C-alpha positions as CSV (number, residue, x, y, z in Angstrom):
1,M,195.3,168.8,94.8
2,D,192.6,171.0,97.0
3,V,192.6,170.6,100.8
4,T,189.3,168.8,100.8
5,A,190.9,166.2,98.3
6,R,193.9,165.8,100.4
7,T,191.7,165.3,103.6
8,R,189.8,162.9,101.9
9,A,193.1,160.8,100.6
10,G,194.2,161.0,103.9
11,W,191.0,159.4,105.5
12,D,190.9,156.7,103.1
13,W,194.7,156.0,103.8
14,L,193.9,156.1,107.5
15,R,190.6,153.7,107.3
16,G,192.5,150.8,105.4
17,P,190.8,148.2,103.7
18,E,188.3,148.3,105.9
19,R,184.8,150.3,106.3
20,W,185.5,152.9,109.0
21,T,181.7,153.4,109.4
22,R,180.2,156.3,112.3
23,R,180.2,153.4,114.8
24,A,183.6,152.3,114.4
25,L,184.8,155.9,114.6
26,A,182.7,156.1,117.8
27,V,184.0,153.1,119.3
28,D,187.5,153.8,118.3
29,L,187.6,157.7,119.8
30,A,185.2,155.9,123.3
31,L,188.6,153.5,123.3
32,V,191.2,156.7,123.2
33,G,189.5,158.3,125.7
34,V,189.3,155.4,128.1
35,L,192.8,154.5,127.6
36,V,194.2,157.7,127.8
37,V,192.6,158.1,131.3
38,L,193.5,154.7,132.3
39,G,197.4,155.6,131.3
40,L,197.4,159.1,133.2
41,G,196.4,157.0,136.3
42,V,199.7,154.7,135.7
43,E,201.6,157.5,135.1
44,E,200.5,159.2,138.1
45,L,201.4,156.0,140.3
46,D,205.0,156.0,138.1
47,H,205.3,159.8,139.3
48,G,205.6,160.7,135.6
49,S,206.1,164.3,135.0
50,L,203.5,166.4,132.9
51,R,205.5,165.9,129.8
52,R,205.6,162.4,130.0
53,M,201.7,162.0,130.5
54,L,201.0,164.1,127.4
55,T,203.6,162.2,125.1
56,S,202.1,159.2,126.5
57,A,198.7,160.2,125.5
58,A,199.3,161.2,122.5
59,A,200.8,157.9,121.6
60,V,198.0,155.9,123.1
61,A,196.0,158.2,120.5
62,L,198.0,157.7,117.6
63,L,198.3,154.1,118.5
64,V,194.5,153.0,118.6
65,L,193.8,155.3,115.4
66,L,196.6,153.4,113.3
67,R,195.9,150.0,114.7
68,R,193.5,149.4,111.5
69,R,195.7,150.7,108.9
70,L,199.2,149.7,110.5
71,P,198.6,146.5,112.6
72,V,202.5,145.4,112.7
73,A,204.3,149.0,113.3
74,T,201.7,149.7,116.1
75,L,202.2,146.8,117.6
76,V,206.0,147.2,117.4
77,V,206.1,150.7,118.1
78,A,203.9,150.1,121.6
79,A,206.4,147.5,122.8
80,A,209.1,149.4,122.1
81,V,207.7,152.6,124.2
82,S,206.0,150.7,126.7
83,P,209.0,150.5,129.1
84,F,209.5,154.3,128.6
85,L,206.0,155.1,128.8
86,P,204.1,153.0,131.3
87,G,200.8,155.1,130.6
88,T,201.0,152.9,127.1
89,L,201.4,149.5,128.6
90,L,197.4,149.0,128.5
91,V,197.2,149.8,124.8
92,T,199.3,146.8,124.2
93,S,196.3,144.7,124.8
94,L,194.1,146.4,122.3
95,L,196.8,146.2,119.7
96,G,197.7,142.6,120.3
97,W,194.2,141.7,119.5
98,S,194.0,144.1,116.6
99,A,197.2,142.5,115.0
100,G,196.1,139.1,115.8
101,R,193.2,139.1,113.4
102,R,194.5,141.7,110.6
103,I,197.9,140.1,110.1
104,V,197.6,137.9,107.1
105,G,199.4,134.8,107.1
106,V,201.0,132.9,110.0
107,G,204.4,133.5,109.2
108,R,204.4,137.2,109.1
109,A,201.8,137.0,112.6
110,L,204.7,135.3,114.4
111,G,207.6,137.9,112.9
112,A,205.7,140.9,113.5
113,F,205.5,139.6,117.8
114,A,208.6,138.4,118.0
115,V,209.9,141.7,116.8
116,A,207.7,143.1,119.2
117,F,208.9,141.0,122.0
118,V,212.4,141.3,121.6
119,A,211.8,145.1,121.1
120,E,209.9,145.5,124.6
121,V,212.3,143.0,126.7
122,G,215.1,144.3,125.1
123,L,214.6,148.1,125.9
124,S,212.8,146.9,129.1
125,V,216.5,145.8,130.4
126,V,217.8,149.2,129.2
127,Q,215.5,151.3,131.2
128,Q,215.6,149.2,134.2
129,S,219.3,149.5,134.4
130,Y,219.5,148.9,138.6
131,M,217.6,145.4,138.5
132,R,219.0,142.3,137.8
133,P,218.9,141.6,133.4
134,L,217.5,137.9,134.4
135,L,214.6,139.3,136.6
136,V,214.1,142.1,134.2
137,I,213.4,139.3,131.3
138,V,211.4,137.3,133.1
139,F,209.4,140.0,134.2
140,S,209.0,141.7,130.8
141,A,208.1,138.4,129.0
142,L,205.3,137.7,131.5
143,M,204.0,140.7,131.2
144,F,204.2,140.7,126.9
145,L,202.8,137.1,127.2
146,A,199.6,138.3,129.2
147,T,198.9,141.6,127.9
148,T,199.8,140.7,123.8
149,V,200.0,137.4,122.9
150,M,197.5,136.1,124.8
151,P,194.7,138.7,123.4
152,G,196.5,137.8,119.8
153,L,195.9,134.3,119.7
154,A,192.4,134.7,120.9
155,S,191.8,137.3,118.3
156,R,193.4,135.2,115.8
157,Y,191.1,132.4,116.7
158,W,188.1,134.2,116.7
159,S,188.7,135.8,113.5
160,Q,189.6,132.3,111.6
161,R,186.5,130.9,113.1
162,R,184.0,133.8,111.8
163,T,186.0,133.5,108.3
164,L,185.7,129.6,108.3
165,L,181.9,130.1,109.2
166,R,181.4,132.7,107.1
167,A,182.8,130.6,104.1
168,L,181.0,127.5,105.0
169,Q,177.5,129.9,104.8
170,E,178.5,131.1,101.2
171,R,179.3,127.5,100.3
172,N,176.0,126.3,101.3
173,G,174.2,129.2,99.8
174,Q,176.0,128.4,96.7
175,L,174.9,124.7,97.1
176,L,171.6,125.3,98.0
177,R,171.0,127.5,94.8
178,E,172.9,124.8,92.6
179,R,170.7,122.4,94.0
180,A,167.6,124.7,93.4
181,M,168.9,125.3,89.8
182,V,169.4,121.5,89.0
183,A,165.7,120.6,90.5
184,G,164.4,123.2,88.6
185,Q,166.1,121.8,85.4
186,A,164.6,118.1,86.5
187,R,161.2,119.8,86.9
188,L,161.3,121.4,83.5
189,R,162.2,118.5,81.4
190,E,159.6,116.4,83.1
191,R,157.0,118.9,82.7
192,Q,158.0,119.1,79.3
193,R,157.4,115.5,78.9
194,I,154.4,115.9,80.6
195,A,153.2,118.4,78.5
196,Q,153.8,116.3,75.5
197,D,152.1,113.1,76.3
198,M,149.3,115.2,77.6
199,H,149.4,117.2,73.9
200,D,149.7,113.9,72.2
201,S,146.8,112.2,73.9
202,L,144.3,114.5,75.5
203,G,144.6,116.5,72.5
204,H,143.8,113.8,69.9
205,Q,140.5,112.5,71.9
206,L,139.4,116.2,72.5
207,A,139.7,117.1,69.1
208,L,137.9,113.7,67.6
209,I,135.1,114.6,69.9
210,S,134.9,118.0,68.7
211,V,134.8,117.1,65.1
212,H,132.0,114.2,65.7
213,T,130.0,116.7,67.9
214,G,130.0,119.3,65.3
215,A,129.1,116.9,62.7
216,L,126.0,115.3,64.9
217,E,125.2,118.9,65.4
218,V,124.0,119.5,62.0
219,D,122.2,116.0,61.2
220,P,118.8,116.9,60.2
221,K,117.1,113.8,62.4
222,L,117.8,115.2,65.9
223,T,115.5,117.4,67.3
224,D,116.1,120.4,68.7
225,H,116.8,119.5,72.3
226,Q,119.2,116.9,71.3
227,R,120.8,119.6,69.2
228,E,120.9,121.8,72.1
229,A,122.5,119.1,73.9
230,V,125.2,118.1,71.4
231,G,126.0,122.0,71.3
232,V,126.5,121.8,74.8
233,L,129.4,119.0,74.8
234,R,130.8,120.8,71.3
235,Q,131.3,124.0,73.6
236,A,132.5,122.1,76.3
237,S,135.0,120.2,74.4
238,V,136.0,123.3,72.4
239,A,136.6,124.6,76.2
240,A,138.6,121.8,77.1
241,M,141.0,122.2,74.3
242,H,141.5,125.7,75.3
243,E,142.5,124.4,78.9
244,L,144.5,121.7,77.8
245,R,146.3,124.2,75.3
246,E,146.5,126.5,78.4
247,V,148.2,123.5,80.8
248,V,150.5,122.3,77.8
249,G,152.1,125.9,77.4
250,I,152.3,126.5,81.4
251,L,154.1,122.9,81.5
252,R,156.5,123.4,78.7
253,D,157.4,127.0,79.0
254,G,155.8,128.3,82.3
255,V,153.5,130.8,80.7
256,E,150.0,130.2,79.2
257,A,149.7,129.6,75.5
258,P,147.8,132.4,73.6
259,A,144.8,131.4,72.0
260,P,144.6,131.3,68.6
261,V,142.6,134.4,67.0
262,E,140.5,132.4,64.8
263,E,138.9,130.1,67.4
264,A,135.4,131.3,67.9
265,A,135.1,130.1,71.0
266,Q,137.3,131.7,73.9
267,P,138.5,129.9,77.2
268,A,136.2,130.8,80.6
269,A,137.7,133.1,82.7
270,R,140.2,130.8,85.4
271,G,138.9,132.6,88.9
272,V,135.7,133.6,90.7
273,A,134.7,135.5,87.5
274,G,134.5,132.3,86.0
275,I,132.2,130.1,88.6
276,A,129.3,131.8,86.9
277,G,129.9,130.4,83.6
278,I,130.9,126.8,84.6
279,V,127.3,127.1,87.0
280,E,125.6,128.0,83.5
281,A,126.9,125.6,81.7
282,A,125.8,122.9,84.5
283,R,122.3,124.3,83.9
284,G,122.4,123.9,80.2
285,A,123.2,120.5,80.5
286,G,119.8,119.7,82.8
287,T,121.7,119.8,86.3
288,D,119.7,121.9,88.9
289,V,122.5,124.2,90.1
290,R,122.0,127.6,92.2
291,L,124.7,130.1,93.0
292,T,124.5,132.5,95.9
293,T,126.8,135.0,97.0
294,S,126.9,136.8,100.6
295,G,129.5,139.6,101.8
296,Q,131.4,142.5,100.2
297,P,133.2,141.1,97.0
298,R,137.0,141.2,97.3
299,P,139.9,140.5,94.8
300,L,142.3,137.7,95.8
301,A,145.7,136.8,94.8
302,A,145.8,135.5,91.7
303,A,146.8,132.1,93.0
304,C,144.1,132.3,95.4
305,D,141.4,133.0,92.9
306,H,142.5,130.1,90.5
307,A,141.9,127.8,93.6
308,A,138.3,129.0,94.2
309,Y,137.8,128.2,90.7
310,R,139.2,124.7,90.8
311,I,137.4,123.7,93.8
312,V,134.0,124.7,92.2
313,Q,135.0,123.0,88.9
314,E,136.2,119.7,91.0
315,A,133.0,119.8,93.1
316,L,130.5,120.1,90.3
317,T,132.8,117.4,88.4
318,N,132.5,114.7,91.4
319,A,128.9,116.0,91.9
320,Y,128.0,115.1,88.3
321,K,129.9,111.6,88.6
322,H,128.2,110.3,91.8
323,A,125.4,111.8,92.3
324,P,123.6,112.3,89.1
325,G,120.5,114.4,89.0
326,A,120.8,115.6,92.5
327,R,120.2,119.4,93.5
328,I,123.8,121.1,94.1
329,T,124.1,124.6,95.7
330,V,127.4,126.8,95.3
331,E,127.9,129.7,98.0
332,L,130.6,132.1,97.7
333,R,130.9,133.4,101.2
334,Y,133.3,137.0,101.8
335,E,134.6,136.7,105.1
336,D,136.5,139.4,106.9
337,D,139.9,137.5,106.2
338,S,138.7,134.7,103.8
339,L,136.8,133.8,100.8
340,V,134.8,130.6,101.9
341,V,133.7,128.4,98.7
342,E,130.8,125.7,99.5
343,I,129.6,123.0,97.3
344,A,126.9,120.8,98.5
345,N,124.8,118.3,97.0
346,G,121.7,116.1,97.8
347,P,121.4,112.5,97.6
348,A,121.3,111.1,94.2
349,A,118.0,111.1,92.5
350,A,119.0,107.8,90.4
351,P,121.8,105.0,90.6
352,G,125.5,106.4,89.5
353,D,127.2,104.6,86.6
354,A,129.0,102.1,87.7
355,E,131.7,102.4,84.7
356,V,132.5,106.2,86.3
357,V,135.6,106.5,85.6
358,S,137.7,108.3,89.0
359,G,141.1,108.4,89.9
360,G,141.0,109.4,93.6
361,Q,143.1,112.4,93.2
362,G,140.7,115.2,92.4
363,L,139.9,116.2,96.6
364,T,143.7,115.3,97.2
365,G,144.9,117.8,94.6
366,L,142.3,120.2,95.9
367,R,144.0,120.2,99.7
368,E,147.3,120.7,98.1
369,R,146.2,123.3,96.3
370,A,144.8,125.3,99.0
371,R,147.9,124.7,101.1
372,L,150.1,126.0,98.9
373,V,148.1,129.5,99.0
374,G,147.9,129.2,102.8
375,G,144.0,128.0,103.1
376,M,142.6,124.5,103.4
377,V,139.8,122.4,102.1
378,Y,136.8,120.0,103.6
379,A,135.0,117.3,102.2
380,G,132.7,114.9,103.7
381,A,129.3,113.5,103.8
382,A,126.6,116.4,104.5
383,D,123.6,115.9,106.8
384,G,120.5,114.1,105.2
385,G,123.0,112.5,102.8
386,G,125.0,114.2,99.9
387,F,128.2,115.4,99.8
388,R,129.6,118.7,101.0
389,V,133.1,120.3,99.9
390,A,134.0,123.8,101.4
391,G,137.5,125.5,100.7
392,V,138.6,128.7,103.2
393,L,141.2,130.9,101.2
394,P,142.6,133.9,102.1
395,Y,142.7,136.8,100.5
396,G,146.2,138.0,100.0
397,A,148.5,135.2,100.2
398,E,152.1,134.3,98.5
399,P,152.5,130.6,97.9
400,A,154.0,128.6,100.4
401,G,156.3,127.4,98.1
402,A,157.9,130.6,97.4
403,E,160.7,130.6,100.5
404,E,164.1,130.1,100.0
405,P,165.3,126.2,99.8
406,A,166.6,124.6,102.7
407,D,169.1,122.2,103.5
408,D,169.3,118.8,104.9
409,F,169.5,120.5,108.3
410,G,166.6,122.8,107.8
411,Q,169.1,125.9,107.2
412,R,168.1,128.5,104.9
413,A,170.2,129.9,102.2
414,R,171.8,133.3,103.2
415,P,170.8,136.5,100.9
416,A,173.3,137.3,98.5
417,A,175.7,139.5,99.4
418,S,175.2,143.5,98.8
419,K,177.1,145.1,96.1
420,D,179.3,147.1,98.8
421,A,180.3,143.7,100.3
422,P,183.6,142.2,99.0
423,P,183.7,138.8,97.5
424,M,184.8,136.0,98.8
425,D,188.2,135.1,98.1
426,W,188.1,131.5,98.5
427,A,191.7,131.2,97.8
428,A,192.8,133.4,100.4
429,V,190.6,131.7,102.9
430,D,192.1,128.4,101.6
431,R,195.5,130.0,102.7
432,E,194.4,131.5,105.8
433,L,192.8,128.6,107.3
434,E,195.3,126.2,105.9
435,V,192.9,123.5,104.6
436,R,194.3,122.6,101.4
437,G,195.9,118.7,101.8
438,R,195.5,118.9,106.1
439,S,192.7,116.8,107.5
440,R,190.8,118.8,109.7
441,T,191.6,116.8,112.4
442,G,195.2,117.6,112.0
443,G,194.3,121.4,112.3
444,V,192.1,121.3,115.4
445,A,195.2,119.1,117.5
446,L,197.8,121.4,116.2
447,G,195.7,124.2,117.4
448,C,195.2,122.1,120.9
449,G,198.9,121.6,121.3
450,I,199.9,125.2,120.8
451,A,197.5,126.3,123.3
452,F,198.6,123.6,125.8
453,A,202.3,124.5,125.3
454,A,201.4,128.3,125.7
455,V,199.7,127.5,128.9
456,V,202.7,125.6,130.3
457,L,205.1,128.1,129.2
458,L,203.1,130.5,130.9
459,V,203.0,128.6,134.1
460,I,206.7,127.8,134.3
461,A,207.2,131.5,133.6
462,V,205.3,132.7,136.5
463,G,206.8,130.0,138.6
464,A,210.1,131.2,137.9
465,G,209.3,135.0,138.2
466,V,207.7,134.3,141.6
467,A,210.9,132.1,143.0
468,L,213.3,135.2,141.3
469,V,211.2,138.0,143.2
470,V,211.1,136.1,146.4
471,S,215.1,135.8,146.3
472,S,215.7,139.0,145.1
473,A,213.6,140.4,147.8
474,M,215.8,138.5,150.4
475,D,218.8,139.9,149.0
476,A,217.2,143.6,150.0
477,M,216.3,143.0,153.7
478,I,218.1,142.2,157.1
479,S,216.7,142.2,160.6
480,R,216.8,144.6,163.4
481,A,219.2,142.6,164.8
482,D,221.6,142.6,162.1
483,F,221.3,146.3,161.9
484,D,222.2,147.0,165.5
485,A,225.3,144.3,165.3
486,V,227.0,146.6,162.5
487,R,229.4,149.1,164.4
488,V,230.3,152.7,163.3
489,G,234.3,152.4,162.4
490,E,234.2,149.1,161.0
491,P,236.0,148.4,157.8
492,E,233.8,148.6,155.0
493,R,234.8,145.2,153.7
494,A,234.0,143.6,156.8
495,V,230.4,145.3,156.5
496,R,229.6,144.5,153.0
497,D,230.5,140.7,154.0
498,R,227.8,140.4,156.2
499,L,224.7,142.2,154.6
500,P,223.4,141.9,151.1
501,D,224.5,143.5,148.5
502,G,221.2,145.5,148.3
503,E,220.6,145.5,144.2
504,N,217.1,145.1,143.9
505,F,214.0,147.4,142.5
506,M,212.7,147.3,146.0
507,T,215.5,149.6,147.3
508,S,215.7,152.0,144.0
509,G,215.1,155.6,144.8
510,M,216.1,155.1,148.7
511,E,219.6,156.6,148.6
512,G,218.1,160.1,148.3
513,K,215.5,160.0,150.7
514,G,215.8,160.2,154.5
515,P,218.8,161.9,156.7
516,A,221.4,164.0,155.2
517,R,224.3,161.6,154.5
518,P,228.0,162.3,155.1
519,E,229.7,164.6,152.8
520,G,232.0,162.3,150.2
521,S,230.5,159.0,151.2
522,H,228.7,156.4,149.3
523,C,225.7,154.5,151.2
524,L,224.3,150.8,150.9
525,V,220.8,151.0,151.6
526,L,218.5,148.0,153.1
527,L,214.9,147.2,154.0
528,S,213.6,146.0,157.3
529,E,212.6,142.3,157.6
530,E,209.9,143.0,160.4
531,D,209.0,146.9,160.5
532,S,207.2,147.1,156.8
533,Q,203.9,148.5,156.5
534,L,201.6,148.7,154.5
535,T,202.2,152.4,153.0
536,T,205.6,152.7,155.0
537,D,209.1,150.7,154.8
538,T,211.8,150.6,157.6
539,A,215.1,151.5,155.8
540,F,218.7,150.5,156.8
541,R,221.2,152.7,155.4
542,F,225.0,152.6,155.7
543,C,227.6,155.1,154.7
544,F,230.9,154.2,153.7
545,K,234.4,156.9,153.3
546,D,237.5,156.2,153.1
547,G,237.0,152.4,153.4
548,K,234.9,152.3,156.8
549,L,231.5,152.6,158.0
550,V,231.0,156.2,159.2
551,D,227.1,156.4,159.8
552,K,224.6,154.0,159.8
553,Q,220.6,155.5,160.1
554,A,217.2,153.9,160.3
555,Y,214.4,155.6,159.2
556,E,210.7,155.1,157.4
557,V,210.2,155.8,153.9
558,E,207.0,155.7,152.3
559,Q,206.2,153.2,149.4
């Protein structure tokens, strides 16, 4: 295996199951830089050596970069080394957050945090040997709760909430798609039923009309004018048969049925190009129809083109029925952003037929057809009598019903996940969220109870820590009067009985400061209750030798 392959394999292992994009790598490097600088500042405050600073910086960098691949190991290692490398203390919050959301399973997460807690507290007791073990345990526990446990709980809650939302969105999209499929199947069955009814009823009637008009056209008793009118009727019936065949094919299969080759008559175009044809057919039937076009013709979307044809067809049909003999004008105006189709007729030249069949759905259907393509239709009385129908249709509009289905709350289905996104493991989601066999109310109550218990425990621990700190501080301090009352030459036991034992972190490291102590003596260092300042403390030192107090000193010590 060459170097490139090994490097790639190592990078894949370091990246782990997550995608490590350039943005994620930049964020991690920025975190490394910030935490290293802050850690060096902590080491400087603790008077750390150069070697310890470099070790702390290297540990922070490794822990941050490995936290994605090894969340448990990095958490435990950081907790173990933090007592010895104070510069790694700040990284425990980041590792707690990372471990909280990346450790799978509640039991495994609890075990990891428990091991980290034991490691940090135990090693803190070993490292802080000059302090009382109980005080070290309390301080370490408080620090671990504040810097590691709290970020871990917050991260786990945020991760589970995000997983739950994603699962709900995925299932919502799946339900919407299934509902759309069921609705589509229902529509298809209904369309097939309507298509069958139309074919059985209208097809039979139109076939009879075509046969009878064909026979009547060759009747020698008809005049030329009558024969021409009958020919128009026969052509209209044949065209209606073609239209019916197309509609039935669309309703049944979603595609237009091909016209038979042997049919001599072909169906007219179903668009703006076919408007001239229906106008000519109206003129042939004896109706005074005039067609005008203005503007630069432009192509329309298929749905808009068909809608323009249907608007003219329906308006002419209404004029035939309700205003027979009236003059009709059809105008097509190509505007900048839309096509305007206007059909107007004058008052009826003769009384209309009282037996005209009208379902009252034609204009309603036109309005709905125009709305679906983003246009509109107006119908109403014209000046001077008559009627006017006008439609405004955009040139390039997608059908309004093409958008994704929405649920009952108006939410759209999420787009399908990309091929790079991992599939949703529903079993893992159920195990992680523990939703099987439990009520959601019980889960919320359990979470609230754990959070409340954690807060109560933290408050109790903080109170106990403060009390211990105050009590320990009092064991390391005396007043100036007590210092003056002690005389050189008094027995060591008598002096120690009158003074505190001085075992406190506040006095650690003070024996080596101040004036030189007598040769062969051992000393007790205490702090002054009155003379302490912000940057300096007054120390009282008592040195003993051969069972007696041989020296006492008062001196200033920098904090």
